[in-house]
N, C-alpha and C positions, 0 to 999 in steps of 0.2 A: 203217694208221697210217703216216705218213711216218717215215723213218729218218734217222739221222745217224751218221757214221763218227768215233768218238772217236779222236783221234790218227791219223786217216786210215785205220785198219784195224780198229777195233772197232765193228762195226755194231750199233746199238741203235735200237729204236723211240723216238720222241721224247718220249713220256710215260712216266715211270718211277714209282717208289715210294720215298718217304722213310720210313726206319724209325726215326725219333726217337720216335714216339708209342707204340711197343710196349713201352716201359719203364714204370716207376712214375710217380707224380705228380711234377711238376716235373722230369721226365726224370732221376729218381733212383731206383735200386733196381729190384726186380722188378715186373713188371706184376701187377695184381690176379689175373689168371688167365693163367698162362703158356701153357696149352693154347689159349686163344683167340688169344693172340699168334702162336703157331705156325700156327694155322689161317689167320690173315690173311696171314702170310708165304707159306704154300703157295699160297693163292689169288693173291697178288700175282705170284708166279713163273709162274703160268699165264697171267696177263693182260698182264704187261709183262716186259721183259728187262733192266731197269736198276734195281737196288736200291741206295740210298744210305744210309750209316750213318756213325758216327764212334765212336772209342774213348771219347769223353766222354759218350756217351748211356748213362747208367746209373750210373756209368761202366762200360763193358765189357759191360753187359747186352744191349744191342741186337746187338752183334757176336756174342756167345755164342749168342743165340737163333737168329741167322741161320746160324751154323755148325752148330748142332745140327739145324736144320730143313731147310736147303737144300743143304748140302755133300754130294757134290761138285757144282760149279756147271756142269753141262753146258749148260744153256739160259738161264742168267741171268748178267749182268755185275754184280759187286759192287764198289761204290766205297765207300771209307771215308776217314776224315780223322784227322789227329793234330795236336797242337799246342795243345790246350786242356785244362787241368786243372779238376776240379770240387771244390767244398767241400761240407760237409754242409748248409750253408744255401743251396745252389744257385748259388753264384757260378761264373762262367766265367773262368778265369785263363789268359791267353796264356802258352805255354811253348814257345818255338821253338828251344831249345838243340839243336844238331846231335846231340850224344850222346843226348839225350832222344828225339829223333825216330827215331834208329836203333833204340833200345830199344823205342819205341812200336810200330814196325812189326813187330818180333818178337812182341810181345804180340798184335797184331792178327792176324798169321798164325796164331797158336795158337788164338785164339778163333774165327776164321773157318774153321779147319780146312782151310787151303790152303797151298800152297808158294809161290804168287805172288799178289800183290794186283793185280787188274785195273786199278784206278784209285786212286791214293793222293794225297790232297789235304792241303796245308797249311791247317789250319783257320782260322788267322788270323795275320797278322804279329805278332811279339812286339816291342813298343817297346824292350825291354831287350836284344834280341839283334839283331845285324847281319842284315838281311833276306837279303843275299846268302849269308851263312853257312848260314841255314836252307835256302835254295833249293839250294845246292851239295850239302848233305847228301842231299836228295831226288834230285838228279841222280846221285849216287853209288849210291844204292839202286837206281835204274833201271839203271845200268851193271852192277851186281852181279846183276841179274835178280830182285831181291826184289819189285819192282813193275814192271808193264808200262807204265803211263802215269802221268804226274804232273799234278796239278791244283792250283789255288790257290783260296783263298776269302777274301772280305772284303778285296780288294785294290783299289787305284786304278790308273789307266792307267799312271802312272809305275812302279809296282811290277810291273805286268805286263810292261812293256818291259824292266825290269831282269832279271826272271826269264828272259825269252826270250833274254837274252845267255848264259845258262848251260844251258838245257835247252829241249826242245820242250814247251811248255805245252799240254796236251790239253783242259783245261776250266778254267773260272772259275765259282765259286759265290758269288754276291753276292745281296743282298736286291733283289727286284724283283717287282712285281705290277701289276695294272691301276690300282691306286690309289697306287702308290709307284714313281716312275720316275727317281729321282735318280742311279741307276747307269747311265743310258743311255750316257754316254761309254764306260764299260767294255764294255757290250754292243756298241757300234759298233766298238770295237777288236777284239773277238772275231769279229765279222763279217768284218773286214778280213783276219784271219789264219786264218779257218775253225777257230776254237776254240769248243768247245761251251760254252754259257752256261747254267748250272744255277741258276735263280732260287730262292733260299730264301725262305720266307714267301710262296709263290705264291698262297695263298688269303687272305692278310692275317688269318689266324686267324678267318676268317669275317666280318670286319668290312668288308663291301663295300657296304652300303646307301647310303653317301655318294658312291659313284661315279656321276657323272651318266649317266643313260641305261641303266644296267645292268638295272634292274628291267623296263623295257619290252622290252629285248632278250631277257631271260630268258623273259618271258611269250610273246614271239613264237615261241620255240623249245620252249615247254613244258619249260623247263629250270630248274635252280636257279641262283642267283647264282654259286655256286662253279663250276658247270660252264661258265658263260659266261666267268668269269675265266680258267679254264684254256684255253678255246677261243681267247680273245683272245691269251694268251701264245703259243700254238702258231702263231697267225697273225702275231704281231708280228715273228718272225724265224726263218729256217730253221735257225739254230744254237741255238735255244731248246730246253732239255730240262727241262721242269717235273717236279718229283718231289713231288707232294702226299703228305703223310703222314696216316695215320689208324690207329686201333686197331680200327676198325669194318669188318666185311665189307660192310655196306650202303654205307657211304661210299666204300669202295674201289671197288665196282662203279660207283657214281655218277661218281667221278672219272675212271675209265677211259672211261666212256661219253662224256665230254666231247670225246674225240678225234673223235667222229662228228659234232659240231656244226660246220656250215659257216656262218660269219658272212658276211653280205653286205658288200660294200665300204662301204656306207652305215652298217651297224651297227658295223663296225670303226672307222670314222672317228668315229662318235658317241661310242664309248668312249675313243677316243684324244684 
């Protein structure tokens, strides 16, 4: 599998694992079977070396399971995010206050059972907080050695440029998949600056049948639609770092196998 150097020095294989789905229903609370979730995490750490999570997944549940199962992280890079709160009915509320972000990283360190977070990402800009204030707080956390690399999520090109005035942005995590490409300008900016682009929703929750040509390409490779969608993302850009998530061992194995699919130029263009 091809690799990418996050921040220029943190080498990871380009297909990772998203740990959102190891929580309970609606990404709230404990999973139905925590032992199954731990088994998926252990297998993921054998197959990939980038695991992405967030403090809002659970909230706290995904980070805690990762810490209990995988720490210390000798062979896996763990990325987490802060800046979103959860409510009991499942709402996601932006909260980018600098003091909150500083406290959130301390909680993430504790749950992940580590002294330094490999990659810490602002989960989303907060419309009620000055964006530069949020970014500056993350820059200070990096300066203090609390985090090694800083990333952003759900930002536009202007916000990316603003953040780059304050720190070295290692990754951007925005929605992107074979059927949704509105974030292409952000991806292109990441390519210019050699910033890793982590597409969330890489499989469009499995809703791929409306993508023109994908079924015929999947049939030609004896693959699933989801595998072809991941193969397309890997082909789309050298800075692309898909992190498909699942709570199933079988789906985990299928997702990772997508890295072995080589689309022909004609197939790639058909899907593009």
